N, C-alpha and C positions, 0 to 999 in steps of 0.2 A: 822249625817244625810247626810252630803256631801259624805261620803264614801259609804254609802248604795245607794245614788242616782247615784253615778258613777258606782257602781256594777250593779244596775238594768239597767242602760242605756247600759252598755257593754253587759249584758246578752241578752237584747232585740235586740241589734244590731247583735249579733252573731247567735242567734236562733239555737244554737248547741244542738244536742241530747246528748252530753256528760254530765255526771253528775259530778259536782265538790263537793269536801268537803271543806267547808269554815271554816277557823280558825280565831278567833279574838284575837289580842294581844293588851293589854292595858298597856300603859307606858307613862312616861314623862307627868304627869298630871299637874305639876308645881303649885300645890295648897299648902297652909299652911300645914305643916307636919301632924298636928293633924287631919286634915280633909281628908287626902288622902284615908283612908279605906272607909269612907262613899262615897267619890267621885267615887272610883273604883266600889263599890257595885251598885251605881246608874247607872253607865255606863253599867255594866253587865245586870242590870234589863232592861234598855231601849233596849239594843242590842238584848236580848233574846225575847223581845216582838215584834220585827220587822223582825227577820230573824232566820233561822235555822242554828245553828253553830255546827260543829263537836266538837269544844272545844273553851272555852274562857279562856285565860291565862292573868294574871296580873303580870307584872314584876315591882317590887317595886323600889323605889328610891335607897334603900340600895343595891339591886341586881344590878342595873345599875352602881352604884358606884364601886361595886366589879368587874364588867366586865371591867369598865374603867381602874381600877388599874391593872387588869390582863394583859391588852394590853401592859403595860410597862414591864412586867416580863415574859410573855409567848408569843409564836408565834401566829400569827393571826389565822391560821387554827384551833388551839386548842380552841381559843375563839369562833370562828364561830361554831365549833362542840358543844360547851357548849350552845350556843344560840339555836341551832337546838334541843338540848335535852330539854331545857326549854319550847320551843314552842310546841314540840311534832311532828315536821314536818322535814323530811330530805330533801325533794325536793318540791319546790313550782313552779307551772306553772305561777302564777301571784302574784304580790304583790302591794297593794294599800296603798299609804302614802300621808299625806298632804303636805309634802315638803321633799327635799333631804338634808337639813341641820339640825343641832342639832344631838347630839350624838346617841340617840336611833334610829332615822331614818337612819342615815348613817350606823350604826351597822347592822340593818336588811337588808339594801340594799346590803351590802357586804356579809352577810350570805347567802342570796338568790340571788346572783348576776346573775344567769342564768335565773331568772324569768322575765316575761314581766312586766315592771315597769310602774305603773299607778299613776299619781298625781291627787288628787281630791280637793286640795286647802284648804283654811281656811274658817271659818264661814259657810255660806250656799253654798259655792262653788265658791270662788274667788281666784285670784292669787295675791300674792305679793312676791317680792324677799327678800333675806336675808338682803339686804341693805336698804329696804324701810323705816324703822323707824330709821335708823342710820344717825348721822351727817356725813358730808363729812370728809374724812380722807385722808392723803397723802398715795400714794401707794408705793413709793420708789422701784418701779420695781417689786413689788410682785403682785400676782393675787388679784383682788379686793375682792373676797370672803374671802380670807385668811386675808387680812387687816381688813375687816369689822368684821369678827368673833373675831379676837384678840382685836380690839378696843372695841367691845361690852363687851367682857369679862373684859377688864380693867375698863371700865366705871361702869359696874355692881359692881365690887369689890371695886372700889374707892368710889362709892356712899354708899355702905354698910358700909365702914369704916367711911364715913362722918356722917352717921346717928347714928351708934352705938358707934363709937370710938374704935372698936375692929376689928381685921381682920375677913373677911368673913369666917364663920365656915363651910359653905356648898359650897366648892369651885366648880367652873365650871368644868364640866367633860372635861378632856383634850384629851381623846381618839380620838375625832373628828379631831384633828390636825394630827394624824398619819394614818387616813383613807382617801384615795383619793376620790374626788368627783365623784359620779356616777349619770349620767343623766337619766331622765325619758324617756320612749319610747313614752308616750302619756299622755295628760291631759284631764280629763273630768270635765268641769266647768259649773256652771249655769251662772256666770258673769265673764268670764275670764279676761277681760281688764277694768273692771269698776273702778279700782284705777289708771288708766292711765299707767299701766305697761303691756307689752306684754309677755305672757308666752313663754319661750324659746323652749318648746317642741311642736310637733304637737298637735292641740287642737280640741276637739269635744264638742259640746254644750249638756248640760243636759237640758231636757225640764222641764219647771217650774212645769208642772202638776205632774211630778215624785216626785219632792221635796215636793210639797204641799200634795200629797197623803201620803207620809211618815209621815209628821206632823199630819195629820188627823188619821192615823192608830195608832200613838203613843198616841194621845189624847184619843182615844177610849179605849186604853189598860191600861192606868195608872189612875185608880180610878176616872173616869170622874164624876160619881154621887156624890162622896164624895167632890170633888173640887167644883162642882156646888152648892151643899148644903151649903158649908162653905163660898164660895166667890161669889156666883151668884148674891147676892144683890148689888154688886159693879156695875153691868151693869145698875142699876136703879137709881144710885146717881151720882153726878158729881165726876169723878175720874181722878186722875193724876197718871201715872205710871212712876216711876223713875228707869231706868235700870243702875245700877252702873257698874263700871269697876274696874279692879284690878290694878289701877295706882300705888298705894303705894306698893302693894305686888310685883309688877314688877319693883319697884324702879325707877319710872319715876318722882315721887314727894313724899314729906313727907306725912304721913297719915293725920296729922292735917291740912295740906293745901288742901288735897283732899276733906276732909269733909267740910272745910270752903268754898271751891269752889262750891260744890253742893249747899250749902245754898245761897251763893251770886248769883249764876245763877238762882235758883228758885225765889229768891226775885225779881230779875230784870224782871221776866216774869209776875209778878203781878197776880198770879193765884187766883181764888176765894177762900176765906178762908173756905167756907162751903164744899170744895172738900175733898175727902178722898185721901190720898197719899198711893200708893202701892209701896213698895220698892222691886224690883226683883234683887237679888244679881247676880253678875257674878259668875260662879262656882269656880273661883279661888280667889274670895274675901275672906278676913278673916272674920269669923263669928263675932268676937268682934267688928270689924270696922262697920259692918252693924248695930249692936245694938247702937253704938255711932251715926251713921247717923240718925237713927230713933229718938233718943233723941234730936239731934241737930235741926231737922226739925219739931218737933211735934207742936210747937206753930204757925206754918204757915198754918196748916190745921185743919179740924174738927176731923180728926183721922188719924193715921198712921198705916198701915198694913205691917209688915215685913214678907216676904215669906222665913222664915228661917227653916221651917220643911224640913228635908233632902229630902223628896219626891218632894219638890218644889224648894229648894235651887239649886239643880243641874239639874233640868229639863229645857229643852230649853224654852225660854220665849214664843215662838210661840205656844207651847202646852198649857201653862196656858191661853194664849189669847183665844185659841179655846174653852177651857173648861169653862172658867169663863165669857167670853164676847161674843164670836161670834157664837158658836154652829155650826150646819151644814149649816146654810144659809150664813155664812161669813159676816154678816152685823154687823158692830161695832156700839155701842151706839153713838148717836150724842153728841159731846162735849168731847169724850174721848181723853185725851192728853197723848202722850207717849214721854218721854224724854230719849234720848240716847246719848252716848259718843263714840261709836265705830261702827264697821261694823255690829253690831246688828241692826242698823237702816235699812239695805238694804232689809231684808225680808219683811218689812212692806209695801212698795209700790209694790214690785214684787208679793207677794203672797196674800196680804190682801187689797190692794188699800188704804192704810193708809199713812198719811203724818206725819213723826216723827219730833220732835224738836231736833236739834243737838247742843250739847254744846262742848266746854265751851265759845268759842269766844277768839279773840286774846289777849285782856287785861288780862283775867284770866289765859290764857296759859302762858303769859310772867311773871306773878307774882307768879304762882303756881308750874310750872314744873321746874325740874332741868335744868340748862342752856344748858347742852349737848343735851337735848331732845326737846327744844323749837321749833327749826326750823322744825324738823320732825313732831312734833305735829301740827304745823300750816299748814303744807302741807297736813297732813292727814285730818284735818277738812275741808280744801278746797276741797279735793277729795270727802269727804263724801257728802258735800253740792251739788257739781256738779253731783255726782252719783244719789242722790235722785231726783234732778231736772230732770235729764235725764230719770230716770225710771218712774217718774210721767208723763212725757211728752209722752213717748212711750207706757205706759200702761203695757208692759211686756219687756222681755229681747230680743225678736226677733230683729235681725238686729243691736243690740247695739255694738256688738264686731267685 
C-alpha cells in the first residue's frame, strides 16, 4: 500500500502526459517457507485489484539464493543481466523500494542503477534505518551499516543455533556484502519521522487521503459482501482484536514465550469474558503458531475467531476493519478494542481515529525477548506510544514531521 501511495503521489505531482509501463516485482517475503506461495499469490491478487501492471513477477527465495551464490562465481554485469531477464525490463526510468538494505533491494538498485530511486518506507509509509532494531555494536573503524548488517547476521544465526541446536540451514544471503550501498534520490512517506529517525534522503509527504483511498478501494475489491456476511456480526457484540506479530519467526523471542506473553498481556487488561477475540495474524506469522495462540487464549473469551483463511491471513488489517466493522461511514462500534505490538498501530489514529492498545510493556519484554533485542524493543515500544499520542493529538499527520 505504501508503494502505491508513493506512486500515486508522484504521478499527481508530475502530471505528465507520458505513459509509463509499471512492473511489479515480488521478492523477500520472509514468511515460513510453506506459506510463501500463498503469500505471493495474495500479494499478486491485491496488487492487480489496485493498479494496472504490465507484468507481475515473483522471484522466489530459491532464485534469490541462486543469484546470491552466482555473485561469488560470476561477474556482476552477468548477474544484473540475469535479473533484467527475470523481471522482463532492460531499462527502468524509476524504481520504488521500501529500503536500500537487504540483498533483494540492493540487487535491484544495482541492476537499475540509472533509474530515479524512490523510497516508500515500511508499514503505511514510515522510515526506519537499518540499525533501528539493532543493539549498539562497536564500529572498529568500519561503516556503521556494515557493522550492523554483520552483527544482525551473527545474532540471527546464533539465536537459530540456540533454539534448534543445529546450524542455521537457511543462511543469510551474503551478496549484500559485495554490493556497495546505493542511496535513494527521494522518499515519499506518510509519516517519515514518526519513529524519531530522520530519513537521509529528500522527503515528500504522502497525503493521508491517498493512503485511505487505497485501503477503501481494496476493501471494495476483495469479497466485501462475503466478509460482511461471515464476520459482520462482530460489530454488534463486544469484540477484541489481537494483531499478532512475527516475533518468534524473526527470532526475537522463542515461540512459547511469545504465545505466553500474549496471554499474560491480555490477562492484565482484564477484558470482559463475554467478548469475542479476533486474532489477525501478521502475514509472516507461522500458521501453526496462530492455532496455538487461539487454543491458549480460548478460555479468556466467549469465542475466539482466527482469521486464517488465506484471503484474510495475508490481507492488510485495515481492509478487514473496513469490511467487517466500519463500512463506508468509518465509524467503529463503541467498545471495540484493538491490541497491537508493532507499527500496525499507526494507521488506526491516522486513518480511522481509533486508539489502539500497545503491548507488551517493559516487564514482559525483559522476560520474553532474547537479550540482544531487549533494548531495541523497549525503545520501539516507547516510540510507538509517543507516535500514537502525537497522532491522536494532531488528528492527522500534517505538520508532524
